[in-house]
C-alpha positions in Angstrom: 89.5 113.3 95.1 92.6 110.7 95.3 96.0 111.9 96.4 99.1 109.2 95.7 100.3 107.1 98.3 103.7 108.3 99.0 105.7 105.2 99.3 103.8 103.9 96.0 105.2 107.3 94.4 108.6 107.3 95.2 107.9 103.3 94.3 107.0 104.4 90.9 110.1 107.1 90.1 112.0 105.0 90.7 111.0 101.6 88.2 109.0 104.0 85.3 110.1 106.8 83.4 108.0 110.0 83.7 107.5 110.1 79.9 106.7 106.4 79.1 103.4 107.1 81.8 102.6 110.1 80.2 102.4 109.1 77.1 100.3 106.0 78.1 98.3 107.6 80.2 97.3 110.8 78.1 98.5 113.5 80.8 100.9 116.4 80.3 104.3 115.5 81.8 103.6 118.7 84.0 100.2 117.5 85.3 101.2 114.0 86.2 104.3 115.4 87.7 102.4 117.3 90.3 99.4 114.4 91.1 102.9 112.4 91.7 104.6 114.6 94.0 101.3 114.8 96.1 100.6 118.3 95.2 97.9 118.1 93.2 94.5 115.7 93.7 92.9 114.0 90.6 89.6 112.8 90.3 88.6 108.9 90.8 89.0 108.6 86.8 92.2 110.0 86.6 93.4 107.9 89.4 91.9 104.4 87.2 93.6 105.2 84.6 97.0 106.0 85.8 96.6 102.8 88.5 95.0 100.6 85.9 98.8 101.7 83.7 101.5 100.3 86.2 99.1 96.9 86.7 95.6 95.8 84.4 94.8 94.0 88.1 95.6 96.9 90.3 92.7 98.6 92.3 92.9 102.9 92.9 93.1 102.2 96.3 96.6 100.1 95.5 97.8 103.5 94.3 95.7 106.5 95.8 94.2 106.8 99.1 90.6 109.0 98.8 90.5 112.0 100.4 87.0 113.3 102.0 
């Protein structure tokens, strides 16, 4: 499971509109908001898609921290 990095979450909130990201990724606004606000963990596949939606060269570890 992966959790969004706090510093990256603030950067994403300032830079992107949530509806734009949700449409790109295919997630609901509520679910993505929970992930972005660090209230819900997400599986590796979801973390991968979210990271790639911001930057095609990004890695999961750039935006998420892995939980044990």
